[in-house]
C-alpha positions in Angstrom: 44.3 24.2 -28.6 47.3 25.7 -26.9 47.0 28.4 -24.3 46.8 31.9 -25.9 50.2 33.5 -25.7 50.7 35.9 -22.7 53.2 38.7 -23.2 55.4 39.4 -20.2 58.1 41.9 -21.0 60.3 41.0 -18.1 60.4 37.4 -19.2 61.0 38.5 -22.8 64.0 40.4 -21.7 65.3 37.5 -19.7 64.7 34.6 -22.1 65.0 36.1 -25.6 68.2 34.2 -26.4 69.2 32.3 -29.6 68.3 28.7 -30.2 67.4 26.0 -32.8 64.0 26.0 -34.6 63.8 22.2 -34.2 62.6 21.3 -37.7 64.5 18.1 -36.8 66.3 16.5 -33.9 69.2 16.3 -34.1 69.3 19.5 -36.1 71.0 19.8 -39.5 74.1 21.1 -37.7 74.7 17.5 -36.6 75.1 16.3 -40.2 78.6 14.9 -40.8 80.5 14.0 -44.0 80.9 10.4 -45.1 77.3 9.4 -45.8 76.2 8.0 -49.2 73.5 6.2 -51.1 74.0 3.0 -49.1 72.9 4.9 -46.0 69.7 5.8 -47.8 69.1 2.2 -48.7 69.7 1.1 -45.1 67.4 3.8 -43.8 64.5 2.7 -46.1 65.0 -0.9 -45.1 64.7 0.0 -41.4 61.8 2.5 -41.7 58.4 1.5 -40.6 56.7 4.1 -42.9 55.5 3.5 -46.4 54.1 7.0 -46.8 56.3 9.6 -48.5 56.6 13.4 -48.5 58.6 14.7 -51.4 60.6 18.0 -51.3 62.2 19.2 -54.6 64.6 22.2 -54.4 64.7 24.6 -57.3 67.7 26.9 -56.5 67.3 29.6 -59.2 66.2 33.2 -58.6 66.2 36.0 -61.2 67.1 38.7 -58.7 69.0 38.7 -55.4 67.0 39.5 -52.2 69.5 40.9 -49.7 68.0 39.3 -46.6 68.0 35.7 -48.1 70.0 32.9 -46.5 68.6 30.1 -48.8 70.7 28.0 -51.1 70.2 29.8 -54.4 71.7 30.6 -57.8 71.0 34.1 -59.2 70.6 34.0 -63.0 68.3 35.2 -65.8 69.4 32.3 -68.1 66.5 29.9 -68.4 68.8 27.3 -70.0 70.4 26.8 -66.6 67.1 25.4 -65.4 67.1 23.0 -68.4 70.5 21.6 -67.3 69.3 21.4 -63.7 66.2 19.4 -64.8 68.5 17.1 -66.8 70.4 16.2 -63.7 67.3 16.2 -61.5 65.9 13.6 -63.8 68.8 11.3 -63.2 68.3 11.6 -59.4 64.5 11.1 -59.6 64.9 8.0 -61.7 67.4 6.5 -59.3 65.9 7.4 -56.0 62.3 6.4 -57.1 63.4 2.8 -57.5 63.9 2.7 -53.7 60.4 3.9 -53.0 58.3 1.7 -55.3 56.1 0.5 -52.4 55.6 4.0 -51.0 52.6 6.3 -51.7 53.4 10.0 -52.0 51.1 12.0 -49.7 52.8 15.4 -50.0 54.8 17.2 -52.6 56.5 20.6 -52.0 58.6 22.6 -54.4 60.9 25.1 -52.6 63.9 27.3 -53.5 65.2 29.6 -54.6 62.2 30.4 -56.7 60.4 27.3 -58.0 58.4 29.5 -60.4 61.6 30.5 -62.0 60.8 27.5 -64.2 58.8 28.2 -67.3 55.5 26.5 -67.9 57.2 24.0 -70.2 59.9 23.3 -67.6 57.3 22.9 -64.8 55.4 20.4 -67.0 58.5 18.5 -67.6 59.3 18.3 -63.9 55.9 17.2 -62.9 55.8 14.5 -65.7 59.1 13.2 -64.3 57.8 13.0 -60.8 54.5 11.4 -61.7 56.2 8.9 -64.0 58.4 7.6 -61.2 56.4 7.9 -58.0 53.0 6.7 -56.9 50.8 9.5 -55.7 47.9 9.2 -53.3 44.6 10.4 -54.8 44.3 13.2 -52.2 48.0 14.1 -52.1 49.0 17.7 -51.1 50.9 19.4 -53.9 52.4 22.7 -52.8 54.7 25.3 -54.3 56.5 28.5 -53.1 55.8 31.5 -55.3 57.6 34.8 -55.7 54.7 37.2 -56.6 57.0 39.5 -58.5 58.2 36.9 -61.0 55.1 34.8 -61.6 54.5 34.6 -65.3 51.0 35.4 -66.7 48.9 32.2 -66.7 51.3 30.3 -64.4 48.8 29.9 -61.6 46.3 28.4 -64.1 49.1 26.1 -65.4 50.1 25.0 -61.9 46.5 24.2 -61.0 46.2 22.1 -64.2 49.3 20.2 -63.2 47.6 19.2 -59.9 49.0 21.8 -57.5 46.5 22.5 -54.8 48.5 24.7 -52.3 50.5 27.8 -52.8 52.8 29.8 -50.5 53.5 33.5 -51.4 56.8 35.0 -50.3 55.6 38.5 -49.4 57.9 39.6 -46.5 56.7 43.2 -46.3 54.4 45.6 -48.1 56.2 48.8 -47.2 57.9 50.5 -50.2 61.0 51.7 -48.4 61.6 48.3 -46.8 61.1 46.5 -50.1 63.7 48.7 -51.8 66.1 48.2 -48.9 66.1 44.4 -49.4 65.8 44.7 -53.3 62.4 43.1 -53.4 59.8 45.7 -54.6 56.2 44.5 -55.1 52.7 46.0 -54.7 49.9 45.1 -52.4 47.5 45.1 -55.3 49.6 42.6 -57.3 49.6 40.2 -54.4 45.9 40.7 -53.7 45.2 39.9 -57.4 47.2 36.7 -57.2 45.6 35.5 -54.0 42.1 36.2 -55.4 43.1 34.3 -58.6 44.4 31.4 -56.5 41.1 31.2 -54.6 39.1 31.3 -57.8 41.2 28.5 -59.2 40.4 26.3 -56.2 43.7 26.1 -54.4 42.9 24.5 -51.1 45.4 26.4 -48.9 47.1 29.8 -49.4 50.1 30.6 -47.2 51.9 34.0 -46.8 55.4 34.3 -45.6 56.4 37.5 -43.8 59.6 38.7 -42.1 60.1 41.1 -39.2 63.4 42.7 -38.4 64.2 43.8 -41.9 66.0 47.2 -42.6 63.9 50.3 -42.3 61.0 48.5 -40.7 59.4 50.2 -37.7 56.7 48.9 -35.4 54.3 51.2 -37.1 55.1 50.2 -40.6 55.0 46.5 -39.9 51.7 46.9 -38.1 50.3 48.4 -41.3 51.8 45.6 -43.3 50.1 42.9 -41.1 46.8 44.8 -41.3 47.1 44.8 -45.1 47.9 41.1 -45.0 44.9 40.3 -42.8 42.6 41.9 -45.4 43.9 39.4 -47.9 42.7 36.6 -45.6 45.4 33.9 -46.3 44.7 30.5 -44.7 48.1 30.3 -43.1 50.7 32.9 -42.2 54.4 32.5 -41.2 56.0 35.5 -39.6 59.8 34.9 -39.4 62.4 36.7 -37.3 65.1 38.0 -39.6 68.5 36.7 -38.5 71.2 39.1 -39.7 74.3 36.9 -40.3 76.4 38.7 -42.9 79.5 36.6 -42.0 77.6 33.5 -43.3 75.4 35.0 -46.0 77.2 37.4 -48.5 73.9 39.0 -49.7 73.2 40.3 -46.2 76.4 42.4 -46.4 74.4 44.8 -48.7 72.2 45.6 -45.7 73.4 48.5 -43.5 73.6 47.7 -39.8 72.3 51.2 -39.1 69.1 50.5 -41.0 68.2 47.5 -38.9 65.5 47.9 -36.2 66.5 47.7 -32.6 66.0 44.6 -30.6 63.2 46.4 -28.7 61.5 47.4 -31.9 61.6 43.8 -33.2 59.9 42.6 -30.1 57.2 45.2 -30.4 56.7 44.1 -34.0 56.1 40.5 -33.0 53.9 41.6 -30.1 51.8 43.7 -32.4 51.6 40.9 -34.9 50.5 38.4 -32.3 47.7 40.7 -31.1 46.6 41.5 -34.7 46.5 37.9 -35.8 44.7 36.6 -32.8 42.2 39.5 -33.0 41.6 38.5 -36.7 40.6 35.0 -35.7 43.8 33.1 -36.4 45.1 30.4 -34.2 48.6 30.6 -32.9 50.2 27.3 -34.0 53.5 28.0 -32.4 56.7 30.0 -32.7 55.9 32.1 -35.8 53.0 30.2 -37.4 49.4 31.1 -37.5 46.4 29.4 -39.2 42.7 30.0 -39.7 40.8 27.9 -37.1 39.2 25.8 -39.9 42.6 25.1 -41.5 43.9 21.5 -41.2 47.0 22.7 -39.2 44.8 24.2 -36.5 42.5 21.2 -36.5 45.4 18.8 -36.3 46.9 20.7 -33.3 43.6 20.7 -31.5 43.3 16.9 -32.1 46.9 16.2 -31.0 47.9 15.2 -34.5 50.2 18.0 -35.5 53.8 17.2 -36.6 57.0 19.1 -37.5 59.7 18.4 -40.1 62.1 20.3 -42.3 59.1 21.9 -44.0 57.8 23.2 -40.7 54.5 22.3 -39.1 52.7 19.6 -41.0 49.9 17.1 -40.8 52.0 14.4 -42.5 54.5 13.6 -39.8 54.1 9.9 -40.3 55.7 10.2 -43.8 59.3 9.6 -44.6 60.7 12.8 -46.2 62.7 12.5 -49.5 64.6 15.6 -50.6 65.5 15.9 -54.3 67.8 18.4 -55.8 70.8 20.4 -54.7 71.2 20.8 -50.9 67.9 18.9 -50.2 67.5 17.1 -46.9 65.8 13.7 -46.4 64.6 12.2 -43.2 64.0 8.4 -43.7 63.3 6.4 -40.6 66.1 7.2 -38.1 68.4 8.8 -40.6 68.8 12.4 -41.8 70.7 12.7 -45.1 71.7 15.7 -47.2 72.6 16.2 -50.9 75.6 18.1 -52.1 75.1 21.8 -51.4 76.9 23.3 -54.4 75.5 23.0 -57.9 78.7 21.8 -59.6 79.2 19.1 -56.9 75.6 18.1 -57.2 75.9 17.6 -61.0 79.1 15.7 -60.6 77.6 13.4 -58.0 74.4 12.5 -59.9 76.4 12.0 -63.1 79.1 9.9 -61.7 77.3 8.4 -58.7 74.5 6.7 -60.7 71.9 9.3 -59.9 72.4 10.1 -56.2 74.0 13.0 -54.5 73.9 12.1 -50.7 77.1 13.4 -49.0 76.2 14.2 -45.4 74.0 12.7 -42.7 73.4 11.5 -39.2 72.1 8.2 -37.9 69.9 8.7 -34.9 70.8 6.8 -31.8 68.1 5.4 -29.5 68.7 8.5 -27.3 68.2 10.8 -30.3 65.0 9.1 -31.2 63.6 9.4 -27.7 64.6 13.1 -27.4 63.2 13.8 -30.9 59.8 12.4 -29.8 59.8 14.5 -26.6 60.8 17.7 -28.5 58.3 17.1 -31.3 55.4 16.6 -28.8 56.3 19.7 -26.9 56.7 21.9 -30.0 53.5 20.7 -31.7 51.1 20.2 -28.7 52.8 22.4 -26.1 52.2 19.5 -23.7 54.1 16.2 -23.0 52.3 13.0 -22.1 54.9 11.4 -19.8 53.3 8.0 -19.5 53.1 7.6 -23.2 56.8 8.4 -23.6 57.7 5.9 -20.8 55.6 3.2 -22.5 56.9 3.8 -26.0 60.5 3.8 -25.0 60.5 1.7 -21.9 62.1 4.2 -19.6 61.5 5.9 -16.3 61.1 9.5 -17.4 62.2 11.2 -14.2 65.3 9.1 -14.0 66.2 9.3 -17.7 65.7 13.0 -18.0 67.0 14.0 -14.6 69.3 16.7 -16.0 66.6 18.0 -18.4 64.2 18.4 -15.6 66.8 20.3 -13.6 67.3 22.5 -16.6 63.5 23.2 -16.6 63.6 24.3 -12.9 64.2 28.0 -13.7 61.5 28.0 -16.3 59.2 26.3 -13.8 60.0 29.0 -11.3 59.1 31.7 -13.8 55.8 30.0 -14.7 56.7 29.0 -18.2 55.9 25.4 -17.7 54.1 23.2 -15.1 55.4 19.8 -14.3 53.4 16.9 -12.8 54.0 13.2 -12.6 52.1 12.6 -15.8 52.5 15.9 -17.8 54.7 18.8 -18.7 52.5 21.6 -19.8 53.6 24.8 -21.5 51.7 27.7 -19.9 50.3 30.8 -21.5 53.4 32.7 -20.3 55.7 30.0 -21.8 54.5 29.2 -25.2 56.5 32.1 -26.8 59.5 30.4 -25.4 58.9 26.8 -26.7 62.3 26.7 -28.3 64.0 27.3 -24.9 61.8 24.7 -23.3 62.9 22.2 -26.0 66.5 23.1 -25.5 66.4 21.6 -22.1 66.0 18.2 -23.7 68.7 18.8 -26.4 71.8 16.7 -25.8 73.7 18.1 -28.8 73.2 21.8 -28.0 76.3 22.9 -26.2 78.6 21.7 -29.0 76.4 23.4 -31.6 76.3 26.7 -29.8 80.0 26.9 -30.1 79.9 26.2 -33.8 77.3 28.6 -35.1 74.7 31.3 -34.4 71.0 30.6 -34.2 68.2 33.1 -34.6 66.7 34.6 -31.5 63.6 32.7 -30.2 61.4 35.9 -30.5 
């Protein structure tokens, strides 16, 4: 288990800068044009894994949430989902031929709103997936759910289709905040859905929350988290809202004057941290919490936790295949992305024999080494230097001379401790894990010039 977080306001003020979330290294910002299906084939041939995690992107939402930065299509026309499934079927049939000797250990449907699909459409999708891929008997099957738009009987239907994990997008329970982001929902409706999910035997129930939304106050968000704790989800993600109206048009509907101050946002996270720990949750890292008997917490305690584009996971040994518009795959030492716009995705799968890969990055030996270092730090909050030296045949102090120099100020402030054999993130430092990882990021300076990241807290 990592050290319990220690809140030091002076360090928060000093180090609360922007930085990557490191769901991959290199990050998605390193993806370049010019990649195609042959790169997928080459990556599979070079990969040592024969376990697969499937991600399927369903981009449709029936209503716009103003805070959202996801790849989405707002529509109330169910026929658009039929057309999407027609094209997704082409991609599934083509890509599955490359993975005949893989076992699927994990399936996740994200969006958008996956439950935009009707029961019939969901059945069609799952039949397609099961027809073309080999699933492990104990495979995780998860889906993201918007509590507001879940059709009656859909949870029962999802369970019958084999789903065993659900993630509810809640964000906030306060009425004024919900109206400000165009996402009204009641505590009672969410409570009913979570109770039903438990009764149906879903193994893991996750709740997604966001702090920093318009009209939120430390007091109101503290009440929201208290209400959430009463619902007793197995996992909780509490994300820091990044207001980037220049990049995401929907966010332009949010008034700057309604946003909480930077100080209030920090207070919200501090309160959340204290509330979640007091309620018996384990701090997994960054913005994730889990019940101590949940497999995420157990994996972290046993040194087996991993991280990929889906966040913290226990299936880090799996190659990741993304299906659908904008989806990202990570196969061996390659990261590949599908077309991001629906019309281009349709054109690609129809004219490109069922594939839509358009961007990517091939990891160099240096990238692979740094990815291993960052992953170990962000998952275990400790780096076993001899194991890295043995795995990559390097002298750590020599190879990472510049990174260790970059760590010096963090070392002086007590965020990390460094010995010959270990780098350990301290209780004062684990809230700043993204900054610690940034010291080992060789791509960072160029990316900082290109874009804006969310703040680390």
